[in-house]
KEVO-810916 format. One record per residue (C-alpha): residue number from 1; residue in one letter; x, y, z. Coordinates in nm, 2 decimals. Example, Ala and Ser with C-alpha at 12.3 -4.5 7.8 and 13.67 -1.06 7.14 Angstrom:
<num:1 | residuo:A | east:1.23 | north:-0.45 | up:0.78>
<num:2 | residuo:S | east:1.37 | north:-0.11 | up:0.71>
***
This chain:
<num:1 | residuo:X | east:7.00 | north:-7.17 | up:-12.72>
<num:2 | residuo:X | east:6.80 | north:-7.01 | up:-12.94>
<num:3 | residuo:X | east:6.61 | north:-6.69 | up:-12.87>
<num:4 | residuo:X | east:6.26 | north:-6.63 | up:-12.80>
<num:5 | residuo:X | east:6.16 | north:-6.40 | up:-13.11>
<num:6 | residuo:X | east:6.19 | north:-6.03 | up:-12.90>
<num:7 | residuo:X | east:5.77 | north:-6.02 | up:-12.95>
<num:8 | residuo:X | east:5.55 | north:-5.81 | up:-12.73>
<num:9 | residuo:X | east:5.29 | north:-6.01 | up:-12.90>
<num:10 | residuo:X | east:5.11 | north:-6.24 | up:-13.06>
<num:11 | residuo:X | east:4.81 | north:-6.48 | up:-13.06>
<num:12 | residuo:X | east:4.76 | north:-6.83 | up:-12.97>
<num:13 | residuo:X | east:4.60 | north:-6.96 | up:-13.33>
<num:14 | residuo:X | east:4.28 | north:-7.01 | up:-13.38>
<num:15 | residuo:X | east:4.03 | north:-6.73 | up:-13.52>
<num:16 | residuo:X | east:3.66 | north:-6.70 | up:-13.65>
<num:17 | residuo:X | east:3.59 | north:-6.77 | up:-14.05>
<num:18 | residuo:X | east:3.68 | north:-7.00 | up:-14.33>
<num:19 | residuo:X | east:3.92 | north:-6.77 | up:-14.55>
<num:20 | residuo:X | east:4.24 | north:-6.83 | up:-14.53>
<num:21 | residuo:X | east:4.36 | north:-6.57 | up:-14.68>
<num:22 | residuo:X | east:4.18 | north:-6.30 | up:-14.47>
<num:23 | residuo:X | east:4.26 | north:-6.51 | up:-14.16>
<num:24 | residuo:X | east:4.62 | north:-6.45 | up:-14.32>
<num:25 | residuo:X | east:4.65 | north:-6.08 | up:-14.38>
<num:26 | residuo:X | east:4.45 | north:-5.99 | up:-14.00>
<num:27 | residuo:X | east:4.78 | north:-6.17 | up:-13.83>
<num:28 | residuo:X | east:5.03 | north:-6.02 | up:-14.08>
<num:29 | residuo:X | east:4.85 | north:-5.67 | up:-14.04>
<num:30 | residuo:X | east:4.81 | north:-5.66 | up:-13.63>
<num:31 | residuo:X | east:5.13 | north:-5.86 | up:-13.50>
<num:32 | residuo:X | east:5.43 | north:-5.78 | up:-13.73>
<num:33 | residuo:X | east:5.67 | north:-5.90 | up:-13.51>
<num:34 | residuo:X | east:5.53 | north:-6.23 | up:-13.44>
<num:35 | residuo:X | east:5.27 | north:-6.33 | up:-13.70>
<num:36 | residuo:X | east:5.09 | north:-6.70 | up:-13.63>
<num:37 | residuo:X | east:5.00 | north:-6.92 | up:-13.91>
<num:38 | residuo:X | east:4.59 | north:-6.89 | up:-13.88>
<num:39 | residuo:X | east:4.40 | north:-7.20 | up:-13.77>
<num:40 | residuo:X | east:4.04 | north:-7.21 | up:-13.91>
<num:41 | residuo:X | east:3.84 | north:-7.50 | up:-13.67>
<num:42 | residuo:X | east:3.53 | north:-7.32 | up:-13.86>
<num:43 | residuo:X | east:3.61 | north:-7.55 | up:-14.17>
<num:44 | residuo:X | east:3.54 | north:-7.88 | up:-13.96>
<num:45 | residuo:X | east:3.62 | north:-8.16 | up:-13.82>
<num:46 | residuo:X | east:3.96 | north:-8.15 | up:-14.05>
<num:47 | residuo:X | east:4.05 | north:-7.84 | up:-13.98>
<num:48 | residuo:X | east:4.05 | north:-7.84 | up:-13.55>
<num:49 | residuo:X | east:4.27 | north:-7.94 | up:-13.26>
<num:50 | residuo:X | east:4.24 | north:-8.30 | up:-13.40>
<num:51 | residuo:X | east:4.23 | north:-8.31 | up:-13.71>
<num:52 | residuo:X | east:4.50 | north:-8.04 | up:-13.75>
<num:53 | residuo:X | east:4.75 | north:-8.26 | up:-13.50>
<num:54 | residuo:X | east:4.62 | north:-8.55 | up:-13.72>
<num:55 | residuo:X | east:4.77 | north:-8.35 | up:-14.08>
<num:56 | residuo:X | east:5.09 | north:-8.35 | up:-13.93>
<num:57 | residuo:X | east:5.18 | north:-8.73 | up:-13.83>
<num:58 | residuo:X | east:5.45 | north:-8.91 | up:-14.07>
<num:59 | residuo:X | east:5.38 | north:-9.24 | up:-14.16>
<num:60 | residuo:X | east:5.06 | north:-9.26 | up:-13.91>
<num:61 | residuo:X | east:4.71 | north:-9.33 | up:-14.12>
<num:62 | residuo:X | east:4.41 | north:-9.15 | up:-13.96>
<num:63 | residuo:X | east:4.03 | north:-9.19 | up:-14.10>
<num:64 | residuo:X | east:3.71 | north:-8.96 | up:-13.95>
<num:65 | residuo:X | east:3.50 | north:-9.22 | up:-13.75>
<num:66 | residuo:X | east:3.16 | north:-9.18 | up:-13.64>
<num:67 | residuo:X | east:3.38 | north:-9.13 | up:-13.27>
<num:68 | residuo:X | east:3.63 | north:-8.91 | up:-13.39>
<num:69 | residuo:X | east:3.97 | north:-8.89 | up:-13.54>
<num:70 | residuo:X | east:4.14 | north:-9.29 | up:-13.56>
<num:71 | residuo:X | east:4.44 | north:-9.43 | up:-13.71>
<num:72 | residuo:X | east:4.39 | north:-9.68 | up:-13.97>
<num:73 | residuo:X | east:4.62 | north:-9.92 | up:-14.16>
<num:74 | residuo:X | east:4.64 | north:-9.69 | up:-14.47>
<num:75 | residuo:X | east:4.60 | north:-9.37 | up:-14.64>
<num:76 | residuo:X | east:4.19 | north:-9.22 | up:-14.56>
<num:77 | residuo:X | east:4.05 | north:-8.94 | up:-14.82>
<num:78 | residuo:X | east:3.99 | north:-8.73 | up:-14.46>
<num:79 | residuo:X | east:4.36 | north:-8.75 | up:-14.41>
<num:80 | residuo:X | east:4.44 | north:-8.61 | up:-14.72>
<num:81 | residuo:X | east:4.13 | north:-8.36 | up:-14.68>
<num:82 | residuo:X | east:4.33 | north:-8.23 | up:-14.34>
<num:83 | residuo:X | east:4.66 | north:-8.20 | up:-14.52>
<num:84 | residuo:X | east:4.48 | north:-8.07 | up:-14.83>
<num:85 | residuo:X | east:4.42 | north:-7.79 | up:-14.57>
<num:86 | residuo:X | east:4.75 | north:-7.74 | up:-14.40>
<num:87 | residuo:X | east:4.85 | north:-7.67 | up:-14.72>
<num:88 | residuo:X | east:4.58 | north:-7.38 | up:-14.81>
<num:89 | residuo:X | east:4.67 | north:-7.22 | up:-14.50>
<num:90 | residuo:X | east:5.04 | north:-7.18 | up:-14.51>
<num:91 | residuo:X | east:4.98 | north:-7.13 | up:-14.94>
<num:92 | residuo:X | east:4.73 | north:-6.78 | up:-14.77>
<num:93 | residuo:X | east:5.03 | north:-6.67 | up:-14.54>
<num:94 | residuo:X | east:5.29 | north:-6.69 | up:-14.80>
<num:95 | residuo:X | east:5.03 | north:-6.51 | up:-15.08>
<num:96 | residuo:X | east:5.00 | north:-6.27 | up:-14.82>
<num:97 | residuo:X | east:5.36 | north:-6.24 | up:-14.70>
<num:98 | residuo:X | east:5.42 | north:-6.18 | up:-15.03>
<num:99 | residuo:X | east:5.20 | north:-5.85 | up:-15.04>
<num:100 | residuo:X | east:5.31 | north:-5.74 | up:-14.70>
<num:101 | residuo:X | east:5.62 | north:-5.83 | up:-14.66>
<num:102 | residuo:X | east:5.78 | north:-6.10 | up:-14.56>
<num:103 | residuo:X | east:5.74 | north:-6.14 | up:-14.11>
<num:104 | residuo:X | east:6.06 | north:-6.13 | up:-13.92>
<num:105 | residuo:X | east:5.97 | north:-6.45 | up:-13.69>
<num:106 | residuo:X | east:5.67 | north:-6.67 | up:-13.78>
<num:107 | residuo:X | east:5.44 | north:-6.92 | up:-13.49>
<num:108 | residuo:X | east:5.29 | north:-7.21 | up:-13.60>
<num:109 | residuo:X | east:5.09 | north:-7.47 | up:-13.39>
<num:110 | residuo:X | east:5.01 | north:-7.79 | up:-13.36>
<num:111 | residuo:X | east:4.88 | north:-8.03 | up:-13.15>
<num:112 | residuo:X | east:5.04 | north:-8.16 | up:-12.90>
<num:113 | residuo:X | east:5.14 | north:-8.52 | up:-12.80>
<num:114 | residuo:X | east:4.91 | north:-8.60 | up:-12.51>
<num:115 | residuo:X | east:4.68 | north:-8.38 | up:-12.61>
<num:116 | residuo:X | east:4.63 | north:-8.59 | up:-12.97>
<num:117 | residuo:X | east:4.70 | north:-8.94 | up:-12.74>
<num:118 | residuo:X | east:4.35 | north:-8.84 | up:-12.59>
<num:119 | residuo:X | east:4.21 | north:-8.73 | up:-12.90>
<num:120 | residuo:X | east:4.27 | north:-9.00 | up:-13.13>
<num:121 | residuo:X | east:4.15 | north:-9.34 | up:-13.12>
<num:122 | residuo:X | east:4.38 | north:-9.65 | up:-13.18>
<num:123 | residuo:X | east:4.25 | north:-9.89 | up:-13.45>
<num:124 | residuo:X | east:4.01 | north:-10.14 | up:-13.18>
<num:125 | residuo:X | east:3.84 | north:-9.79 | up:-13.01>
<num:126 | residuo:X | east:4.01 | north:-9.75 | up:-12.72>
<num:127 | residuo:X | east:4.25 | north:-9.35 | up:-12.67>
<num:128 | residuo:X | east:4.59 | north:-9.39 | up:-12.77>
<num:129 | residuo:X | east:4.64 | north:-9.28 | up:-12.44>
<num:130 | residuo:X | east:4.59 | north:-9.56 | up:-12.29>
<num:131 | residuo:X | east:4.88 | north:-9.76 | up:-12.44>
<num:132 | residuo:X | east:5.24 | north:-9.67 | up:-12.36>
<num:133 | residuo:X | east:5.37 | north:-9.81 | up:-12.66>
<num:134 | residuo:X | east:5.12 | north:-9.61 | up:-12.92>
<num:135 | residuo:X | east:5.20 | north:-9.26 | up:-12.73>
<num:136 | residuo:X | east:5.54 | north:-9.37 | up:-12.81>
<num:137 | residuo:X | east:5.49 | north:-9.36 | up:-13.13>
<num:138 | residuo:X | east:5.22 | north:-9.11 | up:-13.22>
<num:139 | residuo:X | east:5.47 | north:-8.88 | up:-13.07>
<num:140 | residuo:X | east:5.75 | north:-9.02 | up:-13.29>
<num:141 | residuo:X | east:5.53 | north:-8.93 | up:-13.55>
<num:142 | residuo:X | east:5.44 | north:-8.65 | up:-13.47>
<num:143 | residuo:X | east:5.77 | north:-8.53 | up:-13.46>
<num:144 | residuo:X | east:5.90 | north:-8.64 | up:-13.78>
<num:145 | residuo:X | east:5.59 | north:-8.47 | up:-13.94>
<num:146 | residuo:X | east:5.67 | north:-8.14 | up:-13.79>
<num:147 | residuo:X | east:6.01 | north:-8.17 | up:-13.91>
<num:148 | residuo:X | east:5.92 | north:-8.23 | up:-14.29>
<num:149 | residuo:X | east:5.65 | north:-7.93 | up:-14.21>
<num:150 | residuo:X | east:5.89 | north:-7.70 | up:-14.06>
<num:151 | residuo:X | east:6.15 | north:-7.72 | up:-14.33>
<num:152 | residuo:X | east:5.83 | north:-7.65 | up:-14.56>
<num:153 | residuo:X | east:5.80 | north:-7.35 | up:-14.37>
<num:154 | residuo:X | east:6.17 | north:-7.31 | up:-14.44>
<num:155 | residuo:X | east:6.20 | north:-7.29 | up:-14.77>
<num:156 | residuo:X | east:5.82 | north:-7.05 | up:-14.81>
<num:157 | residuo:X | east:5.98 | north:-6.78 | up:-14.58>
<num:158 | residuo:X | east:6.39 | north:-6.91 | up:-14.53>
<num:159 | residuo:X | east:6.44 | north:-6.55 | up:-14.37>
<num:160 | residuo:X | east:6.17 | north:-6.56 | up:-14.02>
<num:161 | residuo:X | east:6.32 | north:-6.75 | up:-13.75>
<num:162 | residuo:X | east:6.02 | north:-7.00 | up:-13.71>
<num:163 | residuo:X | east:5.86 | north:-7.05 | up:-13.33>
<num:164 | residuo:X | east:5.68 | north:-7.39 | up:-13.27>
<num:165 | residuo:X | east:5.38 | north:-7.38 | up:-12.99>
<num:166 | residuo:X | east:5.24 | north:-7.72 | up:-12.89>
<num:167 | residuo:X | east:4.93 | north:-7.69 | up:-12.77>
<num:168 | residuo:X | east:4.87 | north:-7.93 | up:-12.49>
<num:169 | residuo:X | east:4.48 | north:-7.81 | up:-12.32>
<num:170 | residuo:X | east:4.43 | north:-8.18 | up:-12.23>
<num:171 | residuo:X | east:4.78 | north:-8.24 | up:-12.03>
<num:172 | residuo:X | east:4.65 | north:-8.11 | up:-11.68>
<num:173 | residuo:X | east:4.39 | north:-8.36 | up:-11.70>
<num:174 | residuo:X | east:4.60 | north:-8.63 | up:-11.83>
<num:175 | residuo:X | east:4.87 | north:-8.56 | up:-11.58>
<num:176 | residuo:X | east:4.55 | north:-8.58 | up:-11.32>
<num:177 | residuo:X | east:4.44 | north:-8.92 | up:-11.45>
<num:178 | residuo:X | east:4.13 | north:-8.70 | up:-11.54>
<num:179 | residuo:X | east:4.08 | north:-8.81 | up:-11.95>
<num:180 | residuo:X | east:3.80 | north:-9.12 | up:-11.94>
<num:181 | residuo:X | east:3.85 | north:-9.48 | up:-12.18>
<num:182 | residuo:X | east:3.65 | north:-9.53 | up:-12.44>
<num:183 | residuo:X | east:3.39 | north:-9.62 | up:-12.32>
<num:184 | residuo:X | east:3.32 | north:-9.38 | up:-12.05>
<num:185 | residuo:X | east:3.36 | north:-9.59 | up:-11.73>
<num:186 | residuo:X | east:3.66 | north:-9.54 | up:-11.63>
<num:187 | residuo:X | east:3.99 | north:-9.31 | up:-11.67>
<num:188 | residuo:X | east:4.27 | north:-9.40 | up:-11.83>
<num:189 | residuo:X | east:4.64 | north:-9.39 | up:-11.58>
<num:190 | residuo:X | east:4.87 | north:-9.13 | up:-11.57>
<num:191 | residuo:X | east:5.17 | north:-9.06 | up:-11.66>
<num:192 | residuo:X | east:5.39 | north:-8.99 | up:-11.44>
<num:193 | residuo:X | east:5.62 | north:-8.68 | up:-11.47>
<num:194 | residuo:X | east:5.94 | north:-8.80 | up:-11.60>
<num:195 | residuo:X | east:5.73 | north:-8.98 | up:-11.90>
<num:196 | residuo:X | east:5.51 | north:-8.67 | up:-11.93>
<num:197 | residuo:X | east:5.86 | north:-8.47 | up:-12.06>
<num:198 | residuo:X | east:6.06 | north:-8.71 | up:-12.27>
<num:199 | residuo:X | east:5.73 | north:-8.74 | up:-12.52>
<num:200 | residuo:X | east:5.71 | north:-8.37 | up:-12.50>
<num:201 | residuo:X | east:6.10 | north:-8.33 | up:-12.55>
<num:202 | residuo:X | east:6.05 | north:-8.60 | up:-12.83>
<num:203 | residuo:X | east:5.85 | north:-8.34 | up:-12.97>
<num:204 | residuo:X | east:6.00 | north:-8.00 | up:-12.88>
<num:205 | residuo:X | east:6.36 | north:-8.14 | up:-12.99>
<num:206 | residuo:X | east:6.27 | north:-8.09 | up:-13.40>
<num:207 | residuo:X | east:6.21 | north:-7.71 | up:-13.36>
<num:208 | residuo:X | east:6.46 | north:-7.45 | up:-13.26>
<num:209 | residuo:X | east:6.26 | north:-7.25 | up:-13.00>
<num:210 | residuo:X | east:5.97 | north:-7.45 | up:-12.85>
<num:211 | residuo:X | east:5.70 | north:-7.34 | up:-12.69>
<num:212 | residuo:X | east:5.38 | north:-7.48 | up:-12.48>
<num:213 | residuo:X | east:5.02 | north:-7.35 | up:-12.51>
<num:214 | residuo:X | east:4.77 | north:-7.47 | up:-12.17>
<num:215 | residuo:X | east:4.46 | north:-7.24 | up:-12.14>
<num:216 | residuo:X | east:4.35 | north:-7.48 | up:-11.87>
<num:217 | residuo:X | east:4.39 | north:-7.46 | up:-11.51>
<num:218 | residuo:X | east:4.71 | north:-7.60 | up:-11.34>
<num:219 | residuo:X | east:4.94 | north:-7.60 | up:-11.63>
<num:220 | residuo:X | east:5.24 | north:-7.83 | up:-11.49>
<num:221 | residuo:X | east:5.54 | north:-7.52 | up:-11.48>
<num:222 | residuo:X | east:5.83 | north:-7.73 | up:-11.41>
<num:223 | residuo:X | east:5.76 | north:-8.01 | up:-11.56>
<num:224 | residuo:X | east:5.70 | north:-7.84 | up:-11.88>
<num:225 | residuo:X | east:6.06 | north:-7.65 | up:-11.77>
<num:226 | residuo:X | east:6.27 | north:-7.99 | up:-11.76>
<num:227 | residuo:X | east:6.09 | north:-8.08 | up:-12.15>
<num:228 | residuo:X | east:6.35 | north:-7.81 | up:-12.25>
<num:229 | residuo:X | east:6.01 | north:-7.54 | up:-12.33>
<num:230 | residuo:X | east:6.20 | north:-7.19 | up:-12.44>
<num:231 | residuo:X | east:5.81 | north:-7.08 | up:-12.36>
<num:232 | residuo:X | east:5.50 | north:-7.08 | up:-12.19>
<num:233 | residuo:X | east:5.19 | north:-6.93 | up:-12.29>
<num:234 | residuo:X | east:4.86 | north:-6.95 | up:-12.03>
<num:235 | residuo:X | east:4.58 | north:-6.76 | up:-11.95>
<num:236 | residuo:X | east:4.65 | north:-6.47 | up:-11.70>
<num:237 | residuo:X | east:4.32 | north:-6.53 | up:-11.55>
<num:238 | residuo:X | east:4.36 | north:-6.87 | up:-11.44>
<num:239 | residuo:X | east:4.64 | north:-6.83 | up:-11.22>
<num:240 | residuo:X | east:4.67 | north:-6.81 | up:-10.83>
<num:241 | residuo:X | east:4.88 | north:-6.78 | up:-10.58>
<num:242 | residuo:X | east:4.96 | north:-7.16 | up:-10.53>
<num:243 | residuo:X | east:5.18 | north:-7.11 | up:-10.91>
<num:244 | residuo:X | east:5.33 | north:-6.75 | up:-10.83>
<num:245 | residuo:X | east:5.68 | north:-6.97 | up:-10.72>
<num:246 | residuo:X | east:5.69 | north:-7.14 | up:-11.01>
<num:247 | residuo:X | east:5.58 | north:-6.88 | up:-11.23>
<num:248 | residuo:X | east:5.85 | north:-6.67 | up:-11.03>
<num:249 | residuo:X | east:6.11 | north:-6.98 | up:-11.08>
<num:250 | residuo:X | east:6.04 | north:-6.93 | up:-11.45>
<num:251 | residuo:X | east:6.12 | north:-6.60 | up:-11.54>
<num:252 | residuo:X | east:6.41 | north:-6.62 | up:-11.34>
<num:253 | residuo:X | east:6.56 | north:-6.93 | up:-11.53>
<num:254 | residuo:X | east:6.49 | north:-6.76 | up:-11.87>
<num:255 | residuo:X | east:6.15 | north:-6.95 | up:-11.93>
<num:256 | residuo:X | east:5.97 | north:-6.68 | up:-12.14>
<num:257 | residuo:X | east:5.60 | north:-6.60 | up:-12.09>
<num:258 | residuo:X | east:5.35 | north:-6.61 | up:-12.31>
<num:259 | residuo:X | east:5.04 | north:-6.47 | up:-12.12>
<num:260 | residuo:X | east:4.65 | north:-6.42 | up:-12.21>
<num:261 | residuo:X | east:4.55 | north:-6.09 | up:-12.10>
<num:262 | residuo:X | east:4.30 | north:-6.00 | up:-12.38>
<num:263 | residuo:X | east:3.97 | north:-6.25 | up:-12.37>
<num:264 | residuo:X | east:3.95 | north:-6.45 | up:-12.59>
<num:265 | residuo:X | east:3.55 | north:-6.39 | up:-12.68>
<num:266 | residuo:X | east:3.31 | north:-6.08 | up:-12.71>
<num:267 | residuo:X | east:3.26 | north:-5.84 | up:-12.51>
<num:268 | residuo:X | east:3.51 | north:-5.50 | up:-12.40>
<num:269 | residuo:X | east:3.82 | north:-5.52 | up:-12.37>
<num:270 | residuo:X | east:3.94 | north:-5.18 | up:-12.19>
<num:271 | residuo:X | east:4.21 | north:-4.97 | up:-12.21>
<num:272 | residuo:X | east:4.57 | north:-5.09 | up:-12.21>
<num:273 | residuo:X | east:4.63 | north:-4.98 | up:-11.82>
<num:274 | residuo:X | east:4.32 | north:-5.25 | up:-11.76>
<num:275 | residuo:X | east:4.44 | north:-5.52 | up:-11.97>
<num:276 | residuo:X | east:4.79 | north:-5.49 | up:-11.81>
<num:277 | residuo:X | east:4.68 | north:-5.49 | up:-11.46>
<num:278 | residuo:X | east:4.66 | north:-5.81 | up:-11.36>
<num:279 | residuo:X | east:5.04 | north:-5.86 | up:-11.53>
<num:280 | residuo:X | east:5.08 | north:-5.55 | up:-11.27>
<num:281 | residuo:X | east:4.99 | north:-5.72 | up:-10.99>
<num:282 | residuo:X | east:5.12 | north:-6.11 | up:-11.05>
<num:283 | residuo:X | east:5.44 | north:-5.91 | up:-11.05>
<num:284 | residuo:X | east:5.42 | north:-5.73 | up:-10.77>
<num:285 | residuo:X | east:5.28 | north:-6.05 | up:-10.61>
<num:286 | residuo:X | east:5.54 | north:-6.28 | up:-10.67>
<num:287 | residuo:X | east:5.85 | north:-5.95 | up:-10.58>
<num:288 | residuo:X | east:5.99 | north:-6.02 | up:-10.98>
<num:289 | residuo:X | east:6.18 | north:-5.72 | up:-11.15>
<num:290 | residuo:X | east:6.00 | north:-5.47 | up:-11.29>
<num:291 | residuo:X | east:6.30 | north:-5.49 | up:-11.56>
<num:292 | residuo:X | east:6.22 | north:-5.78 | up:-11.64>
<num:293 | residuo:X | east:5.89 | north:-5.79 | up:-11.79>
<num:294 | residuo:X | east:5.96 | north:-5.64 | up:-12.13>
<num:295 | residuo:X | east:6.23 | north:-5.92 | up:-12.22>
<num:296 | residuo:X | east:6.01 | north:-6.20 | up:-12.00>
<num:297 | residuo:X | east:5.63 | north:-6.11 | up:-12.18>
<num:298 | residuo:X | east:5.48 | north:-6.14 | up:-12.44>
<num:299 | residuo:X | east:5.08 | north:-6.05 | up:-12.47>
<num:300 | residuo:X | east:4.84 | north:-6.32 | up:-12.61>
<num:301 | residuo:X | east:4.47 | north:-6.36 | up:-12.59>
<num:302 | residuo:X | east:4.36 | north:-6.58 | up:-12.30>
<num:303 | residuo:X | east:4.31 | north:-6.88 | up:-12.59>
<num:304 | residuo:X | east:4.25 | north:-6.88 | up:-12.96>
<num:305 | residuo:X | east:3.96 | north:-6.70 | up:-13.07>
<num:306 | residuo:X | east:3.76 | north:-6.93 | up:-13.25>
<num:307 | residuo:X | east:3.47 | north:-6.90 | up:-13.15>
<num:308 | residuo:X | east:3.49 | north:-6.50 | up:-13.13>
<num:309 | residuo:X | east:3.32 | north:-6.26 | up:-13.36>
<num:310 | residuo:X | east:3.53 | north:-6.15 | up:-13.64>
<num:311 | residuo:X | east:3.56 | north:-5.76 | up:-13.47>
<num:312 | residuo:X | east:3.62 | north:-5.89 | up:-13.17>
<num:313 | residuo:X | east:3.88 | north:-6.08 | up:-13.31>
<num:314 | residuo:X | east:4.07 | north:-5.83 | up:-13.50>
<num:315 | residuo:X | east:3.99 | north:-5.63 | up:-13.19>
<num:316 | residuo:X | east:4.17 | north:-5.86 | up:-12.99>
<num:317 | residuo:X | east:4.52 | north:-5.89 | up:-13.17>
<num:318 | residuo:X | east:4.49 | north:-5.53 | up:-13.19>
<num:319 | residuo:X | east:4.43 | north:-5.49 | up:-12.78>
<num:320 | residuo:X | east:4.72 | north:-5.75 | up:-12.73>
<num:321 | residuo:X | east:4.97 | north:-5.51 | up:-12.97>
<num:322 | residuo:X | east:4.92 | north:-5.23 | up:-12.83>
<num:323 | residuo:X | east:4.96 | north:-5.35 | up:-12.44>
<num:324 | residuo:X | east:5.28 | north:-5.49 | up:-12.56>
<num:325 | residuo:X | east:5.38 | north:-5.25 | up:-12.71>
<num:326 | residuo:X | east:5.37 | north:-5.04 | up:-12.31>
<num:327 | residuo:X | east:5.58 | north:-5.31 | up:-12.14>
<num:328 | residuo:X | east:5.83 | north:-5.06 | up:-12.03>
<num:329 | residuo:X | east:5.58 | north:-4.86 | up:-11.89>
<num:330 | residuo:X | east:5.54 | north:-5.04 | up:-11.60>
<num:331 | residuo:X | east:5.88 | north:-5.12 | up:-11.49>
***
């Protein structure tokens, strides 16, 4: 198994603003151990969670309809626009890295298959999630597209190990049958745990190191471990005592935690001691060995930073790096 990079801090993915070069310089400067490809959803629907995911599909054309992104029979201008924005982001990251030096590792984000299935529509207007076969096809298409994406990034950054993060904010809702159908009058049937893990595994299999990020409550840690993740990214403030056993088992099995400890919205950040206080409490509550902290935890913002001001986003990433550097002091 390829190990997760020994990084004390990283970002979740999204940032405020519309300038990809500025965003790339920010992550390379503040997160030198594990920078990530920035996402800038302020540019519109072609760069949001659904549009970014749609841009990575192989041989499944999409178009932007009034109701959202939809699978269509042939390539569209909207699909090309979404892919073009992704290429520009990679170009900007490569340009920024030429000035600062290649990063030791790099994290890429993509909308996960279950969240993407809940966002995209079939040609007839229902969600992809409503059709078992369509979900299978979408997962295969996403895996093929991500394989091409990873190959492109490896050509640009040949010395950097790549981490693939699947963003699955809708996964808990999917598993609880809480996603509404197209009319809004009903809810779509939930997949069973084995099926959910299988679909995730299909997509994660293209990466050497795979992460699933979910900043909703009720992250299904045992299911994600069965899907073969190397790490799980979650909001630490949403963990409760009901999650303790699953968190402890994940850490003891070698699954890394990308813990959202720094607020992603504007407000006081606090000193490193205050940022790390929830982590210290979690470790003590579960009874984990504090010597595991540095090898088991990477500090992140609580979620994406798209809704923050540029000043807060910069400060939050810097706070993650400072807090991560002090993980050894918690032992």
